[in-house]
C-alpha positions as CSV (number, residue, x, y, z in Angstrom):
1,X,139.3,34.2,-90.6
2,X,137.2,32.7,-87.9
3,X,134.7,34.7,-85.7
4,X,136.2,33.1,-82.5
5,X,139.8,34.3,-83.5
6,X,138.6,37.8,-84.0
7,X,136.6,37.9,-80.8
8,X,139.7,36.7,-78.9
9,X,141.6,39.5,-80.5
10,X,139.2,42.2,-79.4
11,X,138.9,40.7,-75.9
12,X,142.7,41.3,-75.4
13,X,143.3,44.4,-77.4
14,X,143.0,46.7,-74.4
15,X,146.5,45.4,-73.6
16,X,147.9,46.7,-76.8
17,X,149.8,50.1,-76.8
18,X,150.2,51.9,-80.1
19,X,152.1,55.0,-80.9
20,X,150.9,57.0,-84.0
21,X,153.2,59.6,-85.4
22,X,151.9,61.9,-88.3
23,X,150.0,64.8,-89.7
24,X,147.0,65.8,-87.7
25,X,144.0,67.6,-89.1
26,X,140.4,68.4,-88.4
27,X,137.8,67.1,-90.8
28,X,134.8,69.4,-90.9
29,X,131.5,68.3,-92.4
30,X,128.6,70.5,-93.4
31,X,125.6,68.4,-94.1
32,X,122.7,70.0,-96.0
33,X,120.2,70.1,-98.8
34,X,120.9,71.4,-102.4
35,X,117.6,72.2,-104.0
36,X,118.3,75.6,-105.6
37,X,120.7,77.2,-108.1
38,X,122.3,80.4,-107.1
39,X,121.2,83.5,-109.1
40,X,124.7,85.0,-108.6
41,X,126.5,82.0,-110.4
42,X,125.6,78.6,-111.9
43,X,126.3,76.8,-108.6
44,X,124.2,74.9,-106.1
45,X,123.0,76.6,-102.9
46,X,123.4,74.2,-99.9
47,X,121.1,74.8,-97.0
48,X,123.3,73.6,-94.0
49,X,121.3,71.4,-91.6
50,X,124.1,70.0,-89.5
51,X,127.8,70.7,-88.8
52,X,130.3,68.0,-87.5
53,X,134.0,67.9,-86.6
54,X,136.0,64.7,-86.9
55,X,139.6,63.7,-86.3
56,X,141.3,63.6,-89.7
57,X,144.6,62.6,-91.1
58,X,146.7,60.7,-88.6
59,X,144.0,61.5,-86.1
60,X,141.6,59.2,-87.9
61,X,144.2,56.4,-87.6
62,X,144.3,57.2,-83.8
63,X,140.5,57.3,-83.5
64,X,140.1,54.0,-85.4
65,X,142.7,52.3,-83.1
66,X,141.0,53.7,-80.0
67,X,137.5,52.6,-81.3
68,X,138.9,49.1,-81.7
69,X,140.0,49.0,-78.1
70,X,143.7,49.7,-78.2
71,X,145.5,52.2,-75.9
72,X,146.8,54.9,-78.2
73,X,149.2,57.7,-78.0
74,X,149.8,60.4,-80.6
75,X,152.9,62.2,-81.5
76,X,152.7,65.3,-83.7
77,X,152.7,69.0,-84.0
78,X,149.7,71.4,-84.3
79,X,149.4,75.2,-84.2
80,X,148.7,77.3,-81.2
81,X,145.3,78.2,-82.7
82,X,141.6,77.5,-82.4
83,X,141.8,74.5,-84.7
84,X,144.7,73.1,-82.7
85,X,142.8,73.5,-79.4
86,X,139.7,71.9,-81.0
87,X,141.9,68.9,-82.1
88,X,143.3,68.5,-78.6
89,X,139.8,68.7,-77.2
90,X,138.7,65.9,-79.6
91,X,141.5,63.7,-78.4
92,X,140.7,64.4,-74.8
93,X,137.0,63.5,-75.4
94,X,138.1,60.1,-76.7
95,X,140.6,59.7,-73.8
96,X,143.6,59.5,-76.2
97,X,147.1,60.4,-74.8
98,X,148.4,63.6,-76.4
99,X,151.5,64.3,-74.1
100,X,153.6,64.2,-77.3
101,X,151.5,66.6,-79.4
102,X,153.6,69.8,-79.4
103,X,152.2,73.2,-80.2
104,X,154.1,75.5,-82.7
105,X,152.8,79.1,-82.5
106,X,154.0,79.7,-86.0
107,X,152.1,76.7,-87.5
108,X,148.6,76.6,-88.9
109,X,146.6,73.6,-87.9
110,X,145.1,71.9,-90.9
111,X,141.4,71.8,-91.4
112,X,139.4,70.3,-94.3
113,X,135.9,71.3,-94.8
114,X,133.6,69.1,-96.8
115,X,130.1,70.2,-97.9
116,X,127.8,67.3,-98.4
117,X,124.2,67.2,-99.8
118,X,122.1,64.1,-100.6
119,X,125.0,62.0,-99.6
120,X,127.2,63.6,-102.2
121,X,130.3,65.7,-101.5
122,X,129.8,69.1,-103.3
123,X,133.0,70.8,-102.6
124,X,136.1,70.5,-100.2
125,X,137.9,73.5,-98.8
126,X,141.4,73.1,-97.4
127,X,143.2,75.3,-94.9
128,X,146.5,73.9,-94.0
129,X,150.3,74.2,-93.6
130,X,152.6,72.0,-95.6
131,X,155.9,73.5,-94.3
132,X,158.4,71.1,-92.7
133,X,158.9,71.5,-89.0
134,X,161.3,74.0,-87.5
135,X,164.6,72.4,-86.5
136,X,163.9,72.9,-82.8
137,X,160.4,71.3,-83.0
138,X,161.7,68.5,-85.1
139,X,164.3,67.7,-82.5
140,X,161.7,67.6,-79.8
141,X,159.8,64.9,-81.7
142,X,163.0,62.9,-82.4
143,X,164.0,63.0,-78.7
144,X,160.7,62.1,-77.4
145,X,160.2,59.1,-79.7
146,X,163.7,57.8,-78.9
147,X,162.9,58.1,-75.2
148,X,159.5,56.5,-75.2
149,X,159.4,53.9,-78.1
150,X,159.9,51.0,-75.8
151,X,156.7,51.7,-74.0
152,X,154.7,50.5,-77.1
153,X,153.9,47.3,-78.9
154,X,153.9,49.0,-82.4
155,X,154.7,52.4,-84.0
156,X,152.5,53.7,-86.9
157,X,153.6,56.4,-89.2
158,X,150.6,58.1,-91.0
159,X,152.2,60.4,-93.6
160,X,149.9,63.0,-95.2
161,X,152.8,65.0,-96.6
162,X,152.0,68.0,-94.4
163,X,155.4,68.5,-92.9
164,X,155.4,66.6,-89.6
165,X,157.0,63.4,-90.9
166,X,160.4,65.0,-91.9
167,X,163.2,62.6,-93.0
168,X,164.8,63.0,-89.5
169,X,161.5,62.2,-87.7
170,X,161.0,59.2,-89.9
171,X,164.5,57.9,-89.3
172,X,164.3,58.5,-85.5
173,X,161.0,56.6,-85.4
174,X,162.3,53.7,-87.3
175,X,165.5,53.6,-85.4
176,X,163.7,53.7,-82.1
177,X,161.4,50.8,-83.2
178,X,164.4,48.8,-84.2
179,X,166.1,49.4,-80.9
180,X,162.8,48.5,-79.0
181,X,162.3,45.4,-81.2
182,X,158.9,46.5,-82.3
183,X,157.3,46.7,-85.8
184,X,156.8,50.0,-87.5
185,X,154.0,50.4,-90.1
186,X,153.9,53.3,-92.6
187,X,151.2,54.8,-94.7
188,X,153.5,56.5,-97.2
189,X,153.3,59.6,-99.4
190,X,155.4,61.0,-102.2
191,X,157.4,59.1,-104.7
192,X,160.7,58.5,-102.9
193,X,160.0,55.6,-100.4
194,X,163.7,55.2,-99.5
195,X,163.0,57.7,-96.6
196,X,161.0,54.8,-95.1
197,X,164.0,52.3,-95.3
198,X,164.0,49.9,-92.4
199,X,160.2,50.0,-91.7
200,X,158.5,46.6,-91.3
201,X,155.6,47.3,-93.7
202,X,154.2,50.0,-96.1
203,X,150.6,50.3,-97.1
204,X,150.5,52.3,-100.4
205,X,147.4,52.2,-102.7
206,X,147.8,51.2,-106.3
207,X,148.2,54.8,-107.6
208,X,150.9,55.5,-105.0
209,X,152.7,52.3,-105.7
210,X,152.8,53.2,-109.4
211,X,154.2,56.6,-108.6
212,X,156.9,55.3,-106.2
213,X,157.9,52.3,-108.5
214,X,157.6,54.0,-111.9
215,X,155.7,50.9,-113.0
216,X,152.2,51.1,-114.4
217,X,150.1,48.4,-112.7
218,X,147.8,46.7,-115.2
219,X,147.9,43.0,-114.2
220,X,149.5,40.7,-111.7
221,X,152.9,40.6,-113.5
222,X,153.2,44.5,-113.4
223,X,151.8,44.5,-109.8
224,X,154.6,42.1,-108.7
225,X,157.2,44.1,-110.6
226,X,156.2,47.3,-108.9
227,X,156.2,45.6,-105.5
228,X,159.7,44.3,-106.2
229,X,161.0,47.8,-107.1
230,X,159.6,49.2,-103.9
231,X,160.8,46.4,-101.6
232,X,164.3,46.5,-103.1
233,X,164.6,50.3,-102.5
234,X,163.4,50.3,-99.0
235,X,164.5,46.9,-97.6
236,X,161.0,46.2,-96.4
237,X,159.9,42.9,-94.7
238,X,156.4,43.4,-96.2
239,X,154.5,45.5,-98.6
240,X,150.7,45.7,-98.7
241,X,149.3,47.3,-101.9
242,X,145.6,48.2,-101.6
243,X,143.8,48.0,-105.0
244,X,140.2,49.3,-104.4
245,X,137.7,46.8,-105.8
246,X,140.4,44.3,-106.6
247,X,141.2,43.9,-102.8
248,X,144.8,43.9,-101.4
249,X,148.0,42.2,-102.3
250,X,150.6,41.4,-99.7
251,X,154.3,40.8,-100.6
252,X,156.8,39.5,-98.2
253,X,160.6,39.5,-98.2
254,X,160.8,35.8,-98.6
255,X,158.9,36.0,-101.9
256,X,155.4,34.9,-100.6
257,X,152.5,36.8,-102.2
258,X,149.0,36.7,-100.8
259,X,146.1,38.2,-102.8
260,X,143.1,39.1,-100.6
261,X,139.8,39.7,-102.5
262,X,137.7,42.6,-101.6
263,X,134.7,42.3,-99.3
264,X,131.7,43.0,-101.5
265,X,129.9,46.0,-100.2
266,X,128.1,49.1,-101.5
267,X,130.7,51.9,-101.6
268,X,129.6,55.4,-100.3
269,X,132.9,57.1,-99.6
270,X,136.5,55.9,-99.7
271,X,138.0,58.8,-97.7
272,X,139.6,57.5,-94.7
273,X,139.5,53.9,-95.7
274,X,143.4,53.8,-95.8
275,X,143.4,55.0,-92.2
276,X,141.2,52.1,-91.2
277,X,143.3,49.6,-93.0
278,X,146.5,50.9,-91.2
279,X,144.7,50.8,-87.8
280,X,143.3,47.3,-88.2
281,X,146.6,46.1,-89.6
282,X,148.5,47.6,-86.7
283,X,146.2,46.1,-84.2
284,X,146.4,42.7,-85.7
285,X,150.2,42.6,-85.9
286,X,150.7,44.0,-82.4
287,X,148.3,41.3,-81.1
288,X,150.4,38.5,-82.5
289,X,148.4,37.8,-85.7
290,X,150.5,36.9,-88.8
291,X,150.9,39.7,-91.2
292,X,148.6,37.8,-93.7
293,X,145.9,37.4,-91.0
294,X,146.3,41.0,-90.1
295,X,145.8,42.1,-93.6
296,X,142.6,40.0,-93.9
297,X,141.3,41.7,-90.7
298,X,142.2,45.1,-92.3
299,X,140.4,44.0,-95.5
300,X,137.2,43.4,-93.6
301,X,137.5,46.6,-91.7
302,X,138.0,48.6,-95.0
303,X,134.9,47.0,-96.5
304,X,132.9,48.4,-93.6
305,X,134.6,51.9,-93.7
306,X,133.8,52.5,-97.4
307,X,130.1,51.9,-96.7
308,X,130.0,55.0,-94.5
309,X,130.2,58.7,-95.4
310,X,133.3,60.6,-94.5
311,X,136.2,59.6,-92.3
312,X,134.6,57.1,-89.9
313,X,135.6,54.6,-87.3
314,X,134.9,50.9,-87.5
315,X,133.9,49.1,-84.3
316,X,134.9,45.5,-83.1
317,X,131.3,44.4,-83.3
318,X,131.0,45.5,-86.9
319,X,134.1,43.5,-87.8
320,X,132.9,40.4,-85.9
321,X,129.5,40.6,-87.6
322,X,131.1,41.0,-91.0
323,X,133.3,38.0,-90.3
324,X,130.4,35.9,-89.3
325,X,128.5,36.8,-92.5
326,X,131.5,35.7,-94.5
327,X,131.5,32.3,-92.7
328,X,127.8,31.4,-92.6
329,X,128.7,27.7,-91.8
330,X,130.6,28.7,-88.7
331,X,128.8,28.8,-85.4
332,X,128.7,32.0,-83.4
333,X,127.8,30.2,-80.2
334,X,131.1,28.6,-79.6
335,X,133.2,30.7,-77.4
336,X,136.5,30.9,-75.4
337,X,136.4,31.9,-71.8
338,X,137.8,35.3,-72.3
339,X,135.1,36.1,-74.8
340,X,132.2,34.4,-73.0
341,X,133.0,35.9,-69.5
342,X,132.1,39.6,-70.4
343,X,129.0,38.4,-72.4
344,X,127.6,36.6,-69.5
345,X,128.4,39.4,-67.1
346,X,126.4,41.7,-69.4
347,X,123.5,39.3,-69.5
348,X,123.5,39.0,-65.7
349,X,123.3,42.8,-65.4
350,X,120.2,42.6,-67.7
351,X,118.6,40.3,-65.2
352,X,119.1,37.0,-67.2
353,X,119.3,33.8,-65.2
354,X,122.3,31.7,-66.3
355,X,122.2,27.9,-66.4
356,X,125.4,25.8,-66.8
357,X,125.7,22.1,-67.6
358,X,128.5,20.0,-69.0
359,X,129.4,16.7,-70.5
360,X,131.1,14.8,-73.2
361,X,128.0,14.4,-75.5
362,X,129.8,11.9,-77.7
363,X,127.3,10.5,-80.3
364,X,124.5,13.0,-79.7
365,X,121.1,11.3,-79.2
366,X,117.6,12.1,-78.3
367,X,118.3,11.6,-74.5
368,X,120.9,14.3,-74.7
369,X,118.5,16.7,-76.5
370,X,115.7,16.1,-74.0
371,X,118.1,16.7,-71.1
372,X,119.5,19.9,-72.6
373,X,115.9,21.2,-73.3
374,X,115.0,20.6,-69.7
375,X,118.2,22.4,-68.5
376,X,117.4,25.4,-70.7
377,X,113.9,25.7,-69.3
378,X,115.4,26.3,-65.9
379,X,116.7,29.9,-66.9
380,X,117.2,32.4,-69.6
381,X,120.5,31.2,-71.0
382,X,122.1,27.7,-71.2
383,X,125.9,27.4,-71.3
384,X,127.2,24.0,-72.2
385,X,130.7,23.1,-71.1
386,X,132.1,20.4,-73.5
387,X,134.9,18.1,-72.5
388,X,137.8,18.3,-75.0
389,X,138.9,15.2,-76.8
390,X,141.9,14.8,-74.4
391,X,139.5,15.1,-71.5
392,X,137.1,12.5,-72.8
393,X,140.0,10.1,-73.4
394,X,141.1,10.5,-69.7
395,X,137.5,9.9,-68.5
396,X,136.3,7.2,-70.9
397,X,139.4,5.5,-72.3
398,X,141.6,5.7,-75.4
399,X,138.8,4.6,-77.8
400,X,136.7,7.7,-77.1
401,X,135.5,10.1,-78.2
402,X,133.9,8.7,-81.4
403,X,133.2,12.3,-82.5
404,X,136.0,14.9,-82.2
405,X,135.4,18.1,-80.2
406,X,135.0,20.4,-83.2
407,X,132.2,18.3,-84.6
408,X,130.6,17.8,-81.2
409,X,130.7,21.5,-80.4
410,X,129.1,22.4,-83.8
411,X,126.3,19.8,-83.4
412,X,125.5,21.0,-80.0
413,X,125.6,24.7,-81.0
414,X,123.1,24.0,-83.7
415,X,120.4,23.2,-81.0
416,X,118.1,26.1,-80.2
417,X,118.1,25.2,-76.5
418,X,121.8,26.0,-76.2
419,X,123.0,29.6,-76.1
420,X,126.8,29.1,-75.8
421,X,129.3,26.2,-76.0
422,X,132.7,26.3,-74.4
423,X,135.3,23.6,-74.6
424,X,137.4,22.8,-71.5
425,X,140.6,20.7,-71.2
426,X,140.3,19.8,-67.5
427,X,138.7,16.6,-66.2
428,X,136.0,18.7,-64.6
429,X,134.4,22.1,-65.3
430,X,135.3,23.5,-61.9
431,X,137.3,26.3,-63.4
432,X,134.5,27.4,-65.7
433,X,132.0,27.3,-63.0
434,X,134.2,29.4,-60.7
435,X,134.7,32.0,-63.5
436,X,131.2,32.2,-64.9
437,X,129.2,31.8,-61.7
438,X,126.0,30.5,-63.2
439,X,122.8,30.9,-61.2
440,X,121.9,27.3,-61.8
441,X,124.1,24.2,-62.3
442,X,122.3,21.4,-64.0
443,X,123.4,17.7,-64.0
444,X,121.9,14.4,-64.8
445,X,119.7,12.5,-62.4
446,X,122.2,9.7,-62.1
447,X,124.3,12.1,-59.9
448,X,123.7,12.7,-56.2
449,X,123.8,16.3,-55.0
450,X,127.0,15.5,-53.1
451,X,128.7,14.2,-56.2
452,X,128.0,17.3,-58.4
453,X,131.3,19.1,-59.1
454,X,131.0,22.8,-58.5
455,X,128.0,22.5,-56.1
456,X,129.8,24.2,-53.2
457,X,130.9,27.1,-55.4
458,X,127.4,27.7,-56.8
459,X,125.7,27.5,-53.5
460,X,128.3,29.8,-51.9
461,X,126.9,32.8,-53.8
462,X,123.3,31.8,-53.7
463,X,123.0,29.6,-56.7
464,X,121.5,26.2,-56.8
465,X,122.0,22.7,-58.3
466,X,119.2,21.0,-60.3
467,X,119.2,17.3,-61.1
468,X,117.5,16.3,-64.3
469,X,116.2,12.9,-65.1
470,X,117.6,11.2,-68.2
471,X,115.3,9.5,-70.8
472,X,115.4,5.8,-70.0
473,X,117.5,3.5,-72.3
474,X,119.1,6.4,-74.2
475,X,122.9,6.5,-73.9
476,X,126.0,6.6,-76.0
477,X,127.1,3.2,-74.5
478,X,123.9,1.5,-75.6
479,X,124.2,2.9,-79.2
480,X,127.7,1.6,-79.4
481,X,126.7,-1.8,-78.1
482,X,123.8,-2.0,-80.5
483,X,126.1,-1.1,-83.5
484,X,128.6,-3.7,-82.5
485,X,125.9,-6.3,-82.0
486,X,124.4,-5.7,-85.5
487,X,127.5,-5.5,-87.5
488,X,129.3,-8.4,-85.6
489,X,126.2,-10.6,-86.4
490,X,126.3,-9.4,-90.0
491,X,130.0,-10.2,-90.4
């Protein structure tokens, strides 16, 4: 998975609308110190220092999707109690749509309290309802989902077996998704996965997959056997089994199997990691990623989540940074316009002066480097617009470029004087200049001011054009002629 691909995903994920249906709960954390033993019983005394409430259950999936930049709506049922009101307040704080969260005065809103000392969970206290929904409330959910499913790009079912996802609600959600021609992802519970028949993908962990299939998973053969049992029973298109330190395994209807190794990280807490997997997977699939690529994205996100204590969100920048670390040979300076634009706007707000230059830079030589160093000295950031291979051919003929655009972009991005490289397909960088609006447009001294493409645009908002003298005798043409001369003479 490439950094640029992930950056592009997050640049557009605000356009993705996700509906999460499932069991909501509050996760309460009491953080403290445990330095004494109680005189009343052989238990630790925890001096509470800090208290924190987080969205739990399906709410953690919702929170992760929102943190990744998607538009999220939640469909569920809570009690008409203090915990229910606190949950709705948490959603409101994160600007999450709760129009389909119904309140049942006879229902108890779930709350899990974890006592943590020295980064270790001491005890967990659960206060919850596991009763299935009353028929009238169940019907409200089914009707709402049927009426609104087509407003979303994907539906996610987060089943914590607390009563919201009844067989009728699950069937209504899957039926609505099929009618709207959108995928439906499920984090399942229980042992009878036939209730999820018709879903696009399920995400059980190894223990859950064993319970649902009746197969003890000990190796790749038994893993494949367990997956086959589940897929046959449910008619799934895909099944993703998460296997802790062994990574993930993706099984598809056509028989394809993809094993994704875990991202090596120190594990602090696995609680909520499955929610993070589900959220990242949903975002990837809804954005047009293949299921395999989405699973790889989810694997990276899960590796970050387990390095945090408690149910935690994962941010786009954390994922981008993690992907960058896993591809140390890739160059983080090469950007697409939709990724580069907000970065440059942020730099402008910080008072940075932006310099833009462009060219083919085929057969990089000392003259190029000196030119680029001078251009960089004109401001705080240098953006290099690089002609694509097709653009170079139109400008310089069918035998050029000698070096393809991928190699040229990486060679240029390796230079300290260049902050960002962006490849453009057009004959001129006029579109890039119009979009990025650099303070300074730099061109070679062999141009006249009147001949500089983009000059009028830059000067229209107060920018300026700078002409930079090239190093005499240094050019790609001269290098090519010298090579031909030497090797022709030798032959």
